LOMI-188395 format. One record per residue (C-alpha): residue number from 1; residue in one letter; x, y, z. Coordinates in nm, 4 decimals, padded with zeros to 6 digits, always signed. Each point is the difference from the previous one (the first is absolute). Example, Ala and Ser with C-alpha at 12.3 -4.5 7.8 and 13.67 -1.06 7.14 Angstrom:
BEGIN
site i=1&aa=A&c1=+01.2300&c2=-00.4500&c3=+00.7800
site i=2&aa=S&c1=+00.1370&c2=+00.3440&c3=-00.0660
END
This chain:
BEGIN
site i=1&aa=M&c1=+00.0000&c2=+00.0000&c3=+00.0000
site i=2&aa=K&c1=+00.1433&c2=+00.3289&c3=-00.1058
site i=3&aa=K&c1=-00.1335&c2=+00.3390&c3=+00.1060
site i=4&aa=L&c1=+00.0002&c2=+00.2215&c3=-00.3086
site i=5&aa=F&c1=-00.1437&c2=+00.3325&c3=+00.1171
site i=6&aa=D&c1=-00.1647&c2=+00.1598&c3=+00.3022
site i=7&aa=E&c1=-00.1514&c2=+00.3365&c3=-00.0890
site i=8&aa=T&c1=-00.2328&c2=+00.2375&c3=+00.1779
site i=9&aa=Y&c1=-00.1878&c2=+00.2778&c3=-00.1771
site i=10&aa=G&c1=-00.1934&c2=+00.2126&c3=+00.2431
site i=11&aa=D&c1=-00.1912&c2=-00.2501&c3=+00.2121
site i=12&aa=N&c1=+00.0172&c2=-00.2830&c3=-00.2560
site i=13&aa=R&c1=+00.2781&c2=-00.2602&c3=+00.0327
site i=14&aa=T&c1=+00.0780&c2=-00.2696&c3=-00.2565
site i=15&aa=I&c1=+00.2529&c2=-00.2797&c3=+00.0432
site i=16&aa=W&c1=+00.1124&c2=-00.2298&c3=-00.2818
site i=17&aa=Y&c1=+00.1541&c2=-00.3453&c3=+00.0401
site i=18&aa=L&c1=+00.1229&c2=-00.2642&c3=-00.2432
site i=19&aa=Y&c1=-00.0291&c2=-00.3725&c3=+00.0674
site i=20&aa=E&c1=+00.2982&c2=-00.1254&c3=-00.1945
site i=21&aa=E&c1=+00.0015&c2=-00.3232&c3=-00.2002
site i=22&aa=N&c1=+00.1601&c2=-00.2122&c3=+00.2739
site i=23&aa=D&c1=-00.2222&c2=+00.1388&c3=+00.2781
site i=24&aa=E&c1=-00.2244&c2=-00.2840&c3=+00.1118
site i=25&aa=S&c1=-00.2216&c2=+00.2372&c3=+00.2001
site i=26&aa=M&c1=-00.2066&c2=+00.0637&c3=-00.3134
site i=27&aa=N&c1=+00.1204&c2=-00.2182&c3=-00.2831
site i=28&aa=Y&c1=-00.1197&c2=-00.3253&c3=+00.1575
site i=29&aa=I&c1=-00.3556&c2=+00.0876&c3=-00.1043
site i=30&aa=F&c1=+00.0772&c2=-00.0213&c3=-00.3740
site i=31&aa=S&c1=+00.0012&c2=-00.3110&c3=-00.2140
site i=32&aa=M&c1=+00.2880&c2=-00.0739&c3=-00.2289
site i=33&aa=P&c1=-00.0426&c2=+00.1658&c3=-00.3415
site i=34&aa=D&c1=-00.2029&c2=-00.2062&c3=-00.2440
site i=35&aa=E&c1=+00.1063&c2=-00.0620&c3=-00.3585
site i=36&aa=Y&c1=-00.1003&c2=+00.3564&c3=-00.0939
site i=37&aa=G&c1=+00.1599&c2=+00.1607&c3=+00.3054
site i=38&aa=G&c1=-00.3256&c2=+00.0465&c3=+00.1909
site i=39&aa=R&c1=+00.0023&c2=-00.0399&c3=+00.3769
site i=40&aa=S&c1=-00.3054&c2=-00.0567&c3=+00.2134
site i=41&aa=I&c1=-00.0434&c2=+00.0323&c3=+00.3734
site i=42&aa=I&c1=+00.0157&c2=-00.3254&c3=+00.1904
site i=43&aa=P&c1=-00.2779&c2=-00.0588&c3=+00.2537
site i=44&aa=C&c1=+00.1858&c2=+00.0037&c3=+00.3307
site i=45&aa=D&c1=+00.0228&c2=+00.1558&c3=+00.3433
site i=46&aa=Y&c1=+00.0698&c2=+00.3673&c3=-00.0654
site i=47&aa=S&c1=+00.0713&c2=+00.0773&c3=+00.3646
site i=48&aa=K&c1=+00.3793&c2=-00.0054&c3=-00.0519
site i=49&aa=L&c1=-00.0288&c2=+00.2848&c3=-00.2499
site i=50&aa=A&c1=-00.2613&c2=+00.1865&c3=+00.2073
site i=51&aa=I&c1=+00.2199&c2=-00.0226&c3=+00.3115
site i=52&aa=N&c1=+00.3012&c2=+00.1222&c3=-00.1960
site i=53&aa=I&c1=-00.1970&c2=+00.3008&c3=-00.1243
site i=54&aa=K&c1=-00.1325&c2=+00.0717&c3=+00.3496
site i=55&aa=D&c1=+00.3508&c2=-00.0158&c3=+00.1503
site i=56&aa=I&c1=+00.1276&c2=+00.2500&c3=-00.2566
site i=57&aa=I&c1=-00.2932&c2=+00.2336&c3=+00.0612
site i=58&aa=V&c1=+00.0433&c2=-00.0155&c3=+00.3786
site i=59&aa=E&c1=+00.3686&c2=+00.0933&c3=-00.0371
site i=60&aa=D&c1=-00.0775&c2=+00.2852&c3=-00.2407
site i=61&aa=L&c1=-00.2587&c2=+00.1417&c3=+00.2381
site i=62&aa=K&c1=+00.2623&c2=+00.0227&c3=+00.2758
site i=63&aa=L&c1=+00.1942&c2=+00.2607&c3=-00.1976
site i=64&aa=D&c1=-00.0501&c2=+00.3690&c3=+00.0716
site i=65&aa=L&c1=-00.1354&c2=+00.0521&c3=-00.3518
site i=66&aa=A&c1=-00.3100&c2=-00.1963&c3=+00.0994
site i=67&aa=K&c1=-00.1051&c2=+00.2730&c3=+00.2422
site i=68&aa=E&c1=-00.0287&c2=+00.2541&c3=-00.2813
site i=69&aa=A&c1=-00.2182&c2=-00.2112&c3=-00.2295
site i=70&aa=N&c1=-00.3800&c2=-00.0099&c3=+00.0042
site i=71&aa=Q&c1=+00.0128&c2=-00.2862&c3=-00.2460
site i=72&aa=T&c1=+00.2747&c2=-00.2388&c3=-00.0993
site i=73&aa=Q&c1=+00.0229&c2=-00.2230&c3=-00.3052
site i=74&aa=W&c1=+00.2307&c2=-00.2969&c3=-00.0476
site i=75&aa=I&c1=+00.0763&c2=-00.1361&c3=-00.3433
site i=76&aa=F&c1=+00.1494&c2=-00.3480&c3=-00.0029
site i=77&aa=Y&c1=+00.1343&c2=-00.0770&c3=-00.3456
site i=78&aa=S&c1=+00.0788&c2=-00.3547&c3=-00.1008
site i=79&aa=S&c1=+00.2821&c2=-00.0896&c3=-00.2330
site i=80&aa=V&c1=-00.2609&c2=-00.2035&c3=-00.1926
site i=81&aa=I&c1=-00.0696&c2=+00.1884&c3=-00.3219
site i=82&aa=S&c1=-00.2336&c2=-00.1517&c3=-00.2568
site i=83&aa=T&c1=-00.1299&c2=+00.1081&c3=-00.3346
site i=84&aa=D&c1=-00.3705&c2=+00.0256&c3=-00.0619
site i=85&aa=A&c1=-00.2007&c2=-00.0806&c3=-00.3118
site i=86&aa=I&c1=+00.1105&c2=+00.3203&c3=-00.1755
site i=87&aa=D&c1=+00.3661&c2=-00.0410&c3=+00.1045
site i=88&aa=D&c1=-00.0020&c2=+00.2661&c3=+00.2722
site i=89&aa=K&c1=+00.2235&c2=-00.0728&c3=+00.2983
site i=90&aa=V&c1=-00.1891&c2=-00.0466&c3=+00.3278
site i=91&aa=R&c1=+00.1719&c2=-00.0236&c3=+00.3378
site i=92&aa=F&c1=-00.1785&c2=-00.1900&c3=+00.2762
site i=93&aa=S&c1=-00.0284&c2=+00.2487&c3=+00.2860
site i=94&aa=I&c1=-00.1735&c2=+00.0310&c3=+00.3331
site i=95&aa=F&c1=-00.1236&c2=+00.3383&c3=+00.1165
site i=96&aa=V&c1=-00.0938&c2=+00.0737&c3=+00.3608
site i=97&aa=R&c1=-00.1457&c2=+00.3252&c3=+00.1292
site i=98&aa=L&c1=-00.0396&c2=+00.1129&c3=+00.3584
site i=99&aa=K&c1=-00.2512&c2=+00.2779&c3=+00.0536
site i=100&aa=D&c1=-00.2175&c2=+00.0783&c3=+00.3009
site i=101&aa=A&c1=+00.1463&c2=-00.2990&c3=+00.1893
site i=102&aa=G&c1=-00.1212&c2=-00.2458&c3=-00.2672
site i=103&aa=Y&c1=+00.1907&c2=-00.1974&c3=-00.2595
site i=104&aa=V&c1=-00.1109&c2=-00.0810&c3=-00.3525
site i=105&aa=C&c1=+00.1868&c2=-00.2098&c3=-00.2522
site i=106&aa=N&c1=-00.0026&c2=-00.0193&c3=-00.3767
site i=107&aa=I&c1=+00.1935&c2=-00.2341&c3=-00.2266
site i=108&aa=N&c1=+00.1181&c2=+00.0688&c3=-00.3536
site i=109&aa=V&c1=-00.0077&c2=-00.3048&c3=-00.2293
site i=110&aa=N&c1=+00.0255&c2=-00.0757&c3=-00.3679
site i=111&aa=D&c1=-00.2839&c2=-00.1472&c3=-00.2035
site i=112&aa=F&c1=+00.1325&c2=-00.3576&c3=+00.0302
site i=113&aa=I&c1=-00.0020&c2=+00.0105&c3=+00.3811
site i=114&aa=F&c1=-00.3414&c2=+00.1663&c3=-00.0083
site i=115&aa=A&c1=-00.1351&c2=-00.2823&c3=-00.2188
site i=116&aa=T&c1=+00.1674&c2=-00.2900&c3=+00.1808
site i=117&aa=S&c1=+00.0408&c2=+00.1126&c3=+00.3607
site i=118&aa=F&c1=-00.2404&c2=+00.2801&c3=+00.0856
site i=119&aa=D&c1=-00.1512&c2=-00.1875&c3=+00.2954
site i=120&aa=E&c1=+00.3528&c2=-00.0439&c3=+00.1378
site i=121&aa=V&c1=+00.0706&c2=+00.3716&c3=-00.0488
site i=122&aa=L&c1=-00.3127&c2=+00.0764&c3=+00.2032
site i=123&aa=A&c1=+00.1079&c2=-00.2493&c3=+00.2687
site i=124&aa=L&c1=+00.3436&c2=+00.1632&c3=+00.0184
site i=125&aa=K&c1=-00.1565&c2=+00.3469&c3=+00.0226
site i=126&aa=Q&c1=-00.2327&c2=-00.1174&c3=+00.2772
site i=127&aa=S&c1=+00.2863&c2=-00.1642&c3=+00.1888
site i=128&aa=I&c1=+00.2018&c2=+00.3234&c3=-00.0023
site i=129&aa=E&c1=-00.2934&c2=+00.2254&c3=+00.0951
site i=130&aa=T&c1=-00.1172&c2=-00.2307&c3=+00.2780
site i=131&aa=L&c1=+00.3434&c2=-00.0215&c3=+00.1591
site i=132&aa=L&c1=+00.0660&c2=+00.3739&c3=-00.0226
site i=133&aa=N&c1=-00.3405&c2=+00.0992&c3=+00.1348
site i=134&aa=Q&c1=+00.0091&c2=-00.2255&c3=+00.3093
END
């Protein structure tokens, strides 16, 4: 896991991270590429990833910058980059926002993951939101 940026504009803080290729905190959820290079999400226990994200967020909120922000966003990029049906590059990413003491999560996927693994994407999203909002 590599912290890329930590920026605050006014009362809005955004922090970017990159899960690198050998980082098992995120990459364990992906299947091996199929014959066309497509990767799906493997049905599994997503708690390892959710706990990793929570631990990072807890540490970031300890920093003095957290006191200035009314809302904070985390962007967790994966090293998994796929092409979609029209050859655009799509990076699997997890977005988390903290505002008014509540967390919401969104996940960016390509069309192949949407078509083959959308229920798993929703399960991952739910796992992250549930853990963060406890």
